[in-house]
Each structure stands twice: as structure tokens, then as C-alpha cells.
C-alpha angles and dihedrals in degrees: 000000000000090000091051092051090047090055092050091049091048090051090051091048091049091049090049091050090050092048093047092046090054101039105017098097092048093049091049093052092046090053091048090050093049092049091047091052091048092048090049091050092050090049092048091050091050091049091048092050091049091049091050093049094048094044090050090058092051092046089055088054091051090048093050092047091050093049093050095038090235094160097181091055091043091053092052097041097048091046090051096048093047092048099045105029106027094144096056127095089231091062093051092046089049092052091050091048093047091048090056092051092047090051091051090049093051093252094130095159091058091046091053091048094055094043089052088049091056091049090051099043109032126093091191111098091204094058091043093051093047090050091048092050093050093043090052090056091054091047090051089055087055089048089240089141099161092052091045090052090049091057094055095040091069123106111278140175114273092256091061098043096086091046090053090048091051091050090049087052091053091050092049090051091052088052092049093248098135096165091054091044090053091051093051094045090051090051091050094047093048093053101041122096109270091229097050124111088220090064090055089052090053089048088057090053090050091049089053086059091050096257125124108196091192092062103030123057112246115256112251108245125208117253 
């Protein structure tokens, strides 16, 4: 019996040797590749966490500088976070915050620069759309109406579409294009929440053009 078992074990060992001889190298390389991918993923996660932590510290500095109107500190902090942590949400939030402060302090050129930076760097459509909306307002002040219209003609999340339409209506009015303004205001009114104050503001603009959206069906606009 012992001899029979020994023969079976030897056969299994021989089969295993044959299998390993044929597939051993491939299995080894697959395992190496899997371990390399895992190690890379762990390293990437650690790097991401480090980036987030460091950018959070810099964002806090930007926030404190904005709150205290320390413009020298704000200049340095926002430049640092944009330069070192451009891919993080903290950097984009910092740029938006800094742009608002620069606008309040009559530094429109700096505000435009940081809003343009957000548009160029962010992968978040919400941040991009907010930056475009705010940049368009600054461009309107400069009477750069075509460039302002270009900013709010870009693709945007559904929640921003009526805001973009309203801004396009304002630009059209400033250019004396009342028909186009009416079309854009109608589009904005139709897509805003019925309970929002913003919708009532758009209704006032429509009323100034002799149009009552509550009584007249909104004109269907082309996509």
C-alpha cells in the first residue's frame, strides 16, 4: 500500500514539475506585475493624501488672508497653492476665493487671471462654470461683450444653464439685441426653480421687454 501511495505522490510531483516548467515563468511575471500595480496604487494613494493635506494647509492660509484682507499674504499663498497643488480642489477653491477678494479690492486684472486659471486647470464642471460666470461679469465691465458671451456659451451642468442664459440675455441687451435678449431671458426663466428669487428677477427683466412669462407660453429655444 505504501508503495502504491508513493507512486501516486511521485506522479503528482512529476505533474506539478511539468506544469511549473511550462507555466512557472508566466505565473511569476503575472505575480510581479500584480504586486507592482498594487505597490503603485498604494504609493499613489499616499501621494494623493499628502497632496490633500498640504494643500489644505495652504488653503487655510488663503482663507485667513482673504478674511483679514492681508493682500501681500494672499498674493503669496494663492500663487503657492496654484503652483504646487494645481490638481487639487483646494487650489481651485483658493483661486475662486482670491478672485473674489481681488475684485472687491479693485484688482480686476488679478481676479480675471485667477478665474481663467480655474477654467484652465479644473476638471470639476461646477468650478469651471462658476469661474466662467464670474469672469463674464468682469469682461462685461470692460465692455468685452463678445468674450463675455463666449465664456457663458460653453457647456455647463444643468444647474448653471439658466444662469448662463440670463447672462447672455444681459449681454444681448447691452449690445442692443433685444430679440436675442428676450429669447435668452425666456430660456433662463423656463429652467429656473419656480420658487427661486432669481426667477422673479428674470421675470422683471422680461416684463421690461413687454413680456409676461406667467401669461404667455415661453418660446421654445433651439438647443
